[in-house]
Wavefront OBJ file of the C-alpha trace (Angstrom):
o trace
v -18.533 -2.568 15.117
v -15.885 0.138 15.472
v -13.626 0.712 12.458
v -10.490 2.864 12.539
v -9.472 4.582 9.317
v -5.881 5.660 8.818
v -3.086 5.952 6.282
v 0.630 5.307 6.431
v 3.755 5.874 4.402
v 5.636 2.945 2.848
v 9.100 4.339 2.194
v 10.941 3.270 -0.963
v 14.377 4.046 -2.351
v 15.303 4.861 -5.920
v 13.595 6.790 -8.685
v 12.259 3.778 -10.634
v 9.349 2.961 -8.304
v 6.211 3.639 -10.336
v 3.815 5.909 -8.438
v 6.222 6.694 -5.603
v 6.398 10.371 -4.689
v 7.119 12.782 -1.870
v 4.048 13.489 0.258
v 3.363 15.716 3.240
v 5.923 13.741 5.294
v 8.667 14.542 2.735
v 9.386 10.798 2.458
v 9.614 9.061 -0.921
v 7.126 6.204 -1.014
v 3.516 5.076 -1.297
v 0.628 6.233 0.837
v -1.872 3.343 1.386
v -5.248 3.624 3.099
v -6.046 1.070 5.803
v -9.280 0.289 7.682
v -8.890 -1.768 10.879
v -11.464 -3.499 13.087
v -10.579 -2.034 16.492
v -11.680 -5.138 18.429
v -9.282 -7.599 16.765
v -6.764 -5.575 14.764
v -7.941 -7.254 11.537
v -7.579 -5.193 8.386
v -10.961 -4.926 6.704
v -9.936 -2.977 3.627
v -6.710 -1.568 2.195
v -5.726 0.305 -0.943
v -2.364 1.439 -2.255
v -2.111 5.078 -3.316
v 0.599 7.165 -4.907
v 3.027 8.703 -2.492
v 1.743 12.236 -2.943
v -1.954 11.319 -2.818
v -4.241 12.607 -0.083
v -7.420 11.679 -1.926
v -9.689 8.706 -2.419
v -10.941 8.181 1.131
v -14.583 8.899 0.218
v -14.717 6.074 -2.338
v -12.627 3.920 0.004
v -15.217 4.286 2.780
v -18.066 3.413 0.395
v -16.266 0.197 -0.571
v -15.452 -0.521 3.082
v -19.067 -0.243 4.249
v -20.313 -2.361 1.341
v -17.720 -5.026 2.122
v -18.460 -5.383 5.843
v -22.209 -5.416 5.176
v -21.771 -8.069 2.506
v -19.932 -10.425 4.878
v -22.568 -10.147 7.603
v -21.994 -7.033 9.737
v -25.659 -6.163 10.182
v -25.367 -4.106 13.396
v -24.386 -0.478 13.957
v -21.100 0.727 12.452
v -18.897 3.488 13.853
v -15.915 4.972 12.014
v -13.080 6.832 13.749
v -10.484 8.903 11.902
v -7.887 11.607 12.488
v -7.739 15.112 11.090
v -6.224 13.973 7.802
v -9.652 12.615 6.805
v -11.801 15.475 8.055
v -14.183 16.795 5.394
v -17.896 17.369 5.055
v -17.859 15.137 1.977
v -16.785 12.205 4.158
v -19.420 13.041 6.783
v -22.111 13.114 4.091
v -20.903 9.742 2.758
v -21.089 8.201 6.239
v -24.558 9.621 6.838
v -25.851 8.188 3.575
v -24.390 4.801 4.516
v -25.920 4.905 8.013
v -22.521 4.884 9.747
v -21.831 6.832 12.951
v -18.585 8.793 13.107
v -15.978 10.400 15.329
v -13.430 12.464 13.406
v -10.674 14.798 14.566
v -10.902 18.293 13.085
v -8.201 20.759 12.178
v -8.133 23.836 14.395
v -9.053 26.490 11.849
v -10.402 29.976 12.511
v -14.025 28.847 12.918
v -13.176 25.958 15.233
v -10.876 28.166 17.292
v -13.634 30.750 17.692
v -16.018 28.020 18.828
v -13.493 26.797 21.408
v -12.822 30.315 22.709
v -16.556 30.810 23.218
v -16.750 27.909 25.704
v -17.367 29.180 29.217
v -14.525 28.525 31.649
v -16.890 26.785 34.078
v -17.783 24.201 31.414
v -14.331 22.568 31.467
v -14.196 19.221 33.298
v -10.837 17.949 34.647
v -9.830 14.389 33.735
v -6.991 12.075 34.753
v -3.806 12.758 32.845
v -0.147 11.781 32.911
v 2.165 12.988 35.661
v 3.516 16.439 35.000
v 0.469 17.584 33.076
v -3.239 18.296 33.360
v -6.174 17.917 30.994
v -9.753 19.164 30.810
v -12.749 18.418 28.611
v -15.610 20.511 27.278
v -18.085 20.327 24.443
v -19.924 22.798 22.253
v -22.186 22.959 19.236
v -20.115 23.741 16.186
v -22.206 25.803 13.771
v -20.960 26.282 10.229
v -22.237 26.800 6.711
v -21.433 24.272 3.995
v -22.446 25.100 0.427
v -25.086 27.493 1.711
v -26.482 24.962 4.201
v -26.320 25.586 7.951
v -24.933 22.633 9.900
v -24.536 22.004 13.606
v -22.468 19.123 15.006
v -21.211 18.095 18.418
v -17.667 19.356 19.032
v -15.672 17.735 21.865
v -12.504 19.542 22.956
v -9.664 18.301 25.144
v -7.110 20.830 26.339
v -3.806 19.904 27.954
v -0.848 21.711 29.462
v 2.280 20.982 31.432
v 2.404 21.626 35.178
v 6.138 21.285 35.905
v 7.687 24.605 36.829
v 10.443 24.550 34.186
v 8.340 23.107 31.370
v 5.343 25.323 32.088
v 7.568 28.384 31.781
v 8.435 27.311 28.230
v 4.886 26.250 27.210
v 2.428 28.105 29.445
v -0.637 27.911 27.183
v -3.253 25.205 26.740
v -2.965 22.910 23.714
v -6.306 21.949 22.180
v -7.431 18.767 20.439
v -10.950 18.728 18.996
v -13.152 16.213 17.233
v -16.712 16.119 15.941
v -19.111 13.229 16.366
v -22.730 12.208 16.032
v -22.502 9.774 18.951
v -24.393 10.518 22.154
v -21.973 9.160 24.759
v -21.272 11.117 27.978
v -18.430 13.603 27.621
v -15.661 11.685 29.420
v -16.628 8.354 27.824
v -16.767 10.025 24.412
v -13.221 11.332 24.793
v -11.925 7.923 25.937
v -13.666 6.256 23.013
v -12.112 8.617 20.487
v -8.635 8.340 22.003
v -8.717 4.583 21.452
v -8.349 5.349 17.747
v -4.601 5.481 18.432
v -4.497 1.658 18.596
v -4.770 1.590 14.787
v -1.092 2.560 14.712
v -0.226 -0.741 16.403
v -2.027 -2.720 13.690
v -0.253 -0.729 10.970
v 3.104 -1.272 12.665
v 2.424 -5.007 12.785
v 1.422 -4.949 9.105
v 4.779 -3.376 8.275
v 7.157 -5.124 10.653
v 5.421 -8.478 10.824
v 3.759 -8.976 7.433
v 6.338 -7.405 5.128
v 4.850 -4.047 4.123
v 8.015 -2.195 5.126
v 9.339 -3.144 1.698
v 7.563 -2.735 -1.654
v 9.728 -4.909 -3.921
v 8.535 -4.112 -7.428
v 9.061 -1.131 -9.657
v 5.458 -1.401 -10.868
v 2.626 0.187 -8.931
v 0.063 -2.611 -9.359
v 2.570 -5.302 -8.401
v 3.126 -3.431 -5.147
v -0.650 -3.174 -4.726
v -0.748 -6.993 -4.944
v 2.068 -7.108 -2.382
v -0.120 -5.013 -0.058
v -2.988 -7.491 -0.502
v -0.676 -10.401 0.359
v 0.609 -8.572 3.437
v -2.974 -7.925 4.589
v -3.831 -11.603 4.095
v -0.793 -12.711 6.142
v -1.681 -10.157 8.833
v -5.273 -11.404 9.117
v -4.422 -15.121 8.883
v -2.147 -14.710 11.893
v -4.958 -13.188 13.928
v -7.446 -15.857 12.873
v -4.942 -18.572 13.796
v -4.336 -16.987 17.204
v -8.077 -16.662 17.807
v -9.186 -20.115 16.636
v -6.230 -21.850 18.247
v -6.601 -19.882 21.505
v -2.911 -19.032 21.262
v -3.102 -15.499 22.534
v -5.370 -13.859 25.149
v -8.220 -12.036 23.452
v -7.688 -9.049 25.765
v -4.126 -8.488 24.502
v -2.834 -7.286 21.163
v -1.768 -10.053 18.799
v 1.746 -9.413 17.480
v 2.696 -11.298 14.333
v 6.350 -11.671 15.244
v 5.406 -13.352 18.527
v 3.028 -15.815 16.841
v 5.598 -16.542 14.149
v 8.275 -17.301 16.751
v 6.081 -19.491 18.938
v 3.890 -21.265 16.366
v 4.978 -20.880 12.748
v 8.793 -21.118 12.885
v 9.016 -24.578 14.435
v 12.502 -25.716 15.529
v 11.701 -29.311 14.622
v 11.441 -31.722 11.736
v 9.008 -34.227 10.263
v 10.188 -37.841 10.226
v 8.591 -40.893 8.628
v 8.076 -43.758 11.051
v 6.484 -46.789 9.425
v 4.534 -44.638 6.971
v 3.363 -42.261 9.730
v 4.614 -38.671 9.844
v 5.859 -37.635 13.273
v 6.840 -34.105 14.269
v 9.914 -34.060 16.474
v 10.408 -30.987 18.625
v 13.193 -30.040 21.067
v 12.744 -31.510 24.545
v 12.805 -28.188 26.342
v 11.120 -26.018 23.743
v 8.911 -23.706 25.890
v 6.042 -23.386 23.405
v 5.562 -27.033 22.447
v 2.291 -27.294 24.386
v 1.048 -24.031 22.877
v 1.612 -25.385 19.380
v 0.107 -28.847 19.930
v -2.946 -27.466 21.753
v -3.557 -24.895 19.014
v -3.158 -27.524 16.302
v -5.703 -29.766 18.054
v -8.246 -26.946 18.376
v -7.922 -25.922 14.740
v -8.168 -29.523 13.510
v -11.330 -29.979 15.584
v -13.126 -27.125 13.806
v -16.076 -28.380 11.725
v -15.619 -28.145 7.984
v -17.886 -25.826 6.042
v -20.468 -27.573 3.907
l 1 2 3 4 5 6 7 8 9 10 11 12 13 14 15 16 17 18 19 20 21 22 23 24 25 26 27 28 29 30 31 32 33 34 35 36 37 38 39 40 41 42 43 44 45 46 47 48 49 50 51 52 53 54 55 56 57 58 59 60 61 62 63 64 65 66 67 68 69 70 71 72 73 74 75 76 77 78 79 80 81 82 83 84 85 86 87 88 89 90 91 92 93 94 95 96 97 98 99 100 101 102 103 104 105 106 107 108 109 110 111 112 113 114 115 116 117 118 119 120 121 122 123 124 125 126 127 128 129 130 131 132 133 134 135 136 137 138 139 140 141 142 143 144 145 146 147 148 149 150 151 152 153 154 155 156 157 158 159 160 161 162 163 164 165 166 167 168 169 170 171 172 173 174 175 176 177 178 179 180 181 182 183 184 185 186 187 188 189 190 191 192 193 194 195 196 197 198 199 200 201 202 203 204 205 206 207 208 209 210 211 212 213 214 215 216 217 218 219 220 221 222 223 224 225 226 227 228 229 230 231 232 233 234 235 236 237 238 239 240 241 242 243 244 245 246 247 248 249 250 251 252 253 254 255 256 257 258 259 260 261 262 263 264 265 266 267 268 269 270 271 272 273 274 275 276 277 278 279 280 281 282 283 284 285 286 287 288 289 290 291 292 293 294 295 296 297 298 299 300 301 302 303 304
């Protein structure tokens, strides 16, 4: 089970929003933490934080792991995160919980020295977008944390532009590095970590589709409840799409699409001899989608 950890900014307006503040993005708002199941886009755990907060992810991860274990996730867990969550405290928390990890690191002096020590022959070219090139390499990142020597696997991807005009402006390689305890081959490891970007799609759907773009109350805990309601709406949509076979499992479920085709029915219920009948437009293109989904969901066995 692969879980993507990320945060976002919920912008607010006005000075009377309790807990709202300017964070690293220089936007007034709240700064919630979100954990997403990469396979389905379901939100497994969420917590509202003050707008200026960059803390709390260690406790958040402990609660997240306990929650998914409690509901039956007995297999291996892997957590992916970007550089905003990189810390040895988080790595230690994941190790104690038995969770594998793949986390982007900030390019500090030690990491840069490790990258510069990689032999030029160790770089492997990979497919990249037109007008650019990319290469991969890995190294053992050795550091000392609180007097303890630690060595972790460091995977580095470097990219640069190849167009004549653009390359003249930016001639150097740009480096992106992450650490992991997974043992995948180098190219597969990089592809696996890059898939973390799909968490942004789930967060966008949570905002645009489930109502998190707006935090309506002036009280912090009321907005925290609003976040919980938005998460519930987000997940219920995905469960409906899955159980009703509304949307291909290989494609991303978008709440606005499901709402248009299934929830916002352009019809009305009429009473015919004591029997409720749903009347839909004759040429409504998603009538079959709705009736088929309704039949599948009604056929589900009830829990004892």
